[in-house]
Phi, psi and omega in degrees: 000335177215164181282331177219156180222155181266132177252110184260131181229173183273006183271008178087006180239152172242131184246126174270131186240133175286124185293327185284317184262337183081002182276152180284136177266315182196154171238141180213163179294147177295143178242182180283181189268003184286140179195159176280176178291131180252325181304131180098344178285163182248130177284169180293345175270004177084016181263130180278124179288143181246352181227177178258017170299149181298323175223156181303334175229127177239134180248124182250126180230152181161330177296143181266004179205187180304142178258121186259337189215144175216138178214137170278145174294159182304327179271357176079002184275341184228162179229139170246134177227152183213155182191202187295337183281011175073009186243157171244121180261138174248130184234154167275138183288322188252179185065226182274009180055053184295138171274101190261354177198151174230122182263121182237154181156325176297147182257005177206180183305140177267119190266336178202146177222145179219148167275142169288156187307325181281345180084358182277339182226160173235156173233148182217157175227159191211162172290355176277008175077010182246160170239135184227150175243146187227147171280120187292332183277325182257339184079008182278137175289129182248346177203147178220125178248128182240031186278337181285149182262001180207189182307134175262112188275334188210149175216142182212129178277157175290149189293331182203168176085219185297153181283072180256142176226152179241145183238169174216133189224159173293347178279011176070021177235156171235130185242137174267117182249137171253119184297348178269350184251158183283324183236167181297148183274319181222142173241123177258122186249122178253178178265347187229156177303142181253139186248340184204156182208153178203154176272151167287169182298319181282342180083005179266352178230157179231141175253136175228147173237153184204194185282355177272010174073009184245165170244125181254141175253120184253138172271113185293330181292326181258351182055041183221163180286126179268326183200150177237127179259118182248147180166320177291150181248010176206176185308135174275122188257342180199145176223153180207134179275140179294156182303328179274357177079006186267336186228149179244132177259137179228144176244138186222156176291356173278010178067030173229156165246147179231146174250126184247135177277112184257011180288150176300144176065022174289160178304159183301322176277096186285342181285117183251342179213145174234125183244135179231167178135324178277179189214139167255164185223185180297342181292337178056045179280157179274085181279127187267184179207162181200166179252153168286161185298328180271359176076012182263344182229152176227158178213163182206154172293152182211139184282351182271014174078007182256154172254119183252143173227131179241152168280128186295316188289318182265345184064016179276142178287125180264323183220143169226098193257122178274178176139315181286153177247012177215176180306136174272110189269331182209146180220141182219145175269144173292144185289338184230342183238158180284070181233139175237136179247141182227143180242137190225161174290350176280008175077011182239167175235136174245139167248123184237140178271125176274145189274342180218000000 
């Protein structure tokens, strides 16, 4: 996508890499994040830039193990990534993509990380059976929950309002946590291990996916299952609510993604679209999925090392982006610019500029 890319590491250096040969061009000291507007400029190859990334493709390195999760901050200026090395890395999105903080405390791999809506805090879950909250500016841990009895696979904050988060665990429970309270507020108990969780738009319902191949809709007031969405034929590894709150996207080990109509009084068959092209593998990783901010595009993790982007309405593949040398475990869209970020088992993160 570009002739050179910046390789940012925690050693205080930034390395420019030639995309064609893979050889290092130069190393220099890290600088601050200030830069002029890049979007709209023309490269020497005559390509019009569409984002303010320093280069159309940026490669971020520093994690000591597989990277499982990536999220842009609500304002798009920062990135949080987490993985097998038990750490959460915070990066600047623009300029040299500096790694400006590392959050430590988890005792096992960190499986998912999210920013709270205001951007002041982050929440994470881990194979160490804990859920933790962090101050985004200082990197200090501000809360730790140890109520789960097994691996916590997923954590998701509520979209607005009170600082509530929902979890999903191998202990077959999903817990509603209030960061202001000492213990969980509600416990949802399933018969099977849960792999992913998300809030409804109103926050009165929770969606969970698990190894029973279904997506369950829970009524938080009754702590019971309100509806079960069936269609996948293997474990559901990731779910994401559309920006308008009307549809739920799911990724499954059956090598499909499905879009579900979650509006009241929708037809009994809630599955309205089936998307294929990406791949799961024998590794059985929890590959996630996400929507673009305008709700017109979707993306998902894939074991074939590619980053895929589809048009929601036509279900046509728009991009198949190479670069990673390991499974792509999580992919996220930037909130304001045509940028996609990917986290991989090859221990790296790529930021790529989309052309339209």
